[in-house]
C-alpha positions, -999 to +999 in steps of 0.1 A: +632+076-477+666+062-474+681+041-447+701+071-435+669+091-430+664+095-393+627+105-394+615+070-387+638+067-357+627+101-345+590+089-347+599+058-328+617+078-301+587+101-298+564+071-293+587+058-267+587+092-249+549+092-249+548+057-234+574+067-208+554+098-199+524+077-193+544+054-170+557+085-151+522+098-146+510+065-133+539+064-109+530+099-096+494+087-090+507+056-071+531+079-051+502+101-041+481+070-031+510+056-011+514+089+008+476+089+016+479+052+028+508+061+051+489+091+065+457+071+070+475+042+085+493+065+109+461+082+119+444+049+125+473+036+145+472+068+167+435+064+172+440+028+181+468+035+206+449+063+222+418+040+225+395+064+207+363+049+192+368+016+209+390+001+181+408-032+188+439-051+179+427-059+144+426-021+136+461-018+151+475-046+129+456-032+099+470+002+104+506-011+107+501-031+075+487+000+058+517+021+068+543-006+058+525-012+025+524+025+018+562+028+025+571-001+003+548+012-026+562+047-022+598+036-024+592+014-054+573+040-073+598+067-066+626+045-079+606+037-110+598+074-115+635+083-113+644+056-138+616+067-162+627+103-160+662+093-168+650+073-198+629+102-210+659+125-208+681+101-227+654+096-254+649+134-257+687+139-261+688+112-288+658+128-306+675+162-304+707+147-318+689+131-347+670+163-355+703+181-355+716+158-383+686+165-406+693+191-433+665+214-425+655+242-448+635+273-443+600+274-458+610+305-477+637+284-495+611+259-507+604+260-545+571+276-555+545+254-569+529+262-602+492+269-599 
């Protein structure tokens, strides 16, 4: 292979896209967990405010912490997911551009091997 051969760079870009896809999937899982935490914290806070099940001030403070922590985690992971999606798009565009520069030939044009 020559230095102008883009296949190594294409391979590196594909590896990067795979790593970014794993990061994006992890962010999606954290986003789901954050939404569950917000919902659970809200439900616990309502139960505490209404005085059901005899919960006390500790439960109220815990539910507020759960809601706030969920909101912070949700915002952070949404931001990271957006940045990761943009990076994936840029890498895919670069890969497509590199593939476009390769002189591809049809398999029918390949020379026949002698048996």
